[in-house]
C-alpha positions, 0 to 999 in steps of 0.5 A: 195600467188601470184607470186610476193609475192613468188619472194619477199620471195625469196629475203631472198636468197643469190647469191653464185658465184665463187668470193666473193659473195654478200648478198640479204637482206630480204625485209620481216619484219622478223629478219635477222642474219648477221655476222659481223667481230670483230676479225681475228677469225671471219673473218677466219670463214666467209672466210671458210664459203664462200669457202665451199659455193663457192665450192658447187655452182661451182660444181652445175654450172659445172654440169648444163646440157648445154641445161638447161643452154641455156634455163636459158640464154635465159630466163634471157636475155628475162626478161631483154630485156622486162623490163621497167627499161632496155628499159628506161635506157639512159646510161648503162654498161653491162659485156661481158659474159665468158662461161668458167667462167660460167657467164650468157650469155649476147650476146642478151642483148649486141646485143640490146644495140649496136643497140643504141650506144649512150646508151653505156658507158664505166665503167669510165662514169656515168651510170644509169644501171649496169648489173653485173655477179657474180664476180664484187666486185673489179670493183664495189668498184672502180666504186662506189668510182668514183661515189662518187668522181665525184658526179654522181647519183647512178646507178641501180645495177642488177646481173644476176644469174642461178637458181643453184646459189641461196640458202637458208641461215639463216646467210649471211657471210658479209665482207667489200668487199661485195657489195649488189645489187639493184635487181637480175634477175634469170630465175624465174624473177626479184627480187627487193631488194632495194627501188630504185629497187622496184621503177624502177622494178615495 
C-alpha cells in the first residue's frame, strides 16, 4: 500500500481535542457508524463519550516530551509552508498558537504570512483558507454563518493536529455543534477529507 493510500485510510481517524471535537469522515467506501441525537439520553451519552476521549487526549498532550512536541511543531509547519494550497492562497486566516492550551505552534507559519501583509485578513473578511487549532467550533459556526449571509465563497478549512490527538474510533459521536473540516495536517502529512480538499491538496 502506498503512502498516500495509507494516509487516506487514516482518514477513518478522528481528531480529539480539549474542546468539542470534530469528525474526520471516512474517504473509503466501507460503511460508517455515526451517532445522531434523537433524545436527551443519547445527547448525554455522546457528551459523556466526548468527555472521556477529551480527558484521554488531554493526558496524552500533557505527557508529550517537549522535544517531541517541538519536532512535531516543525514538521507540521514545514508541511504547511511547502503546500501548494498554502502558497497559492490569496486571503487567509490563521490562529496564534497558545502553548498553555497545547495547540500546534504556528509561529513559523505566521512569520511567513506576515511577510506578505496583503494576504492577511481578519476573521470578519472573506478568506480562502482557514488554519484551525483544536478549539474552534464557536468561531467557525459564527464565521460560516457570515459566509452564508454575505454570499462569500466557502474557505478551505484545515486543522492542525499532534499525532497523539488522532485515535481509531468505530463510532464518532456527533452533535450539531461539531463542524467537519476539509483537511487535517499532522506530522505524517496532509489528509484531505472533502472533495474540495482532494482537489486543492493534490
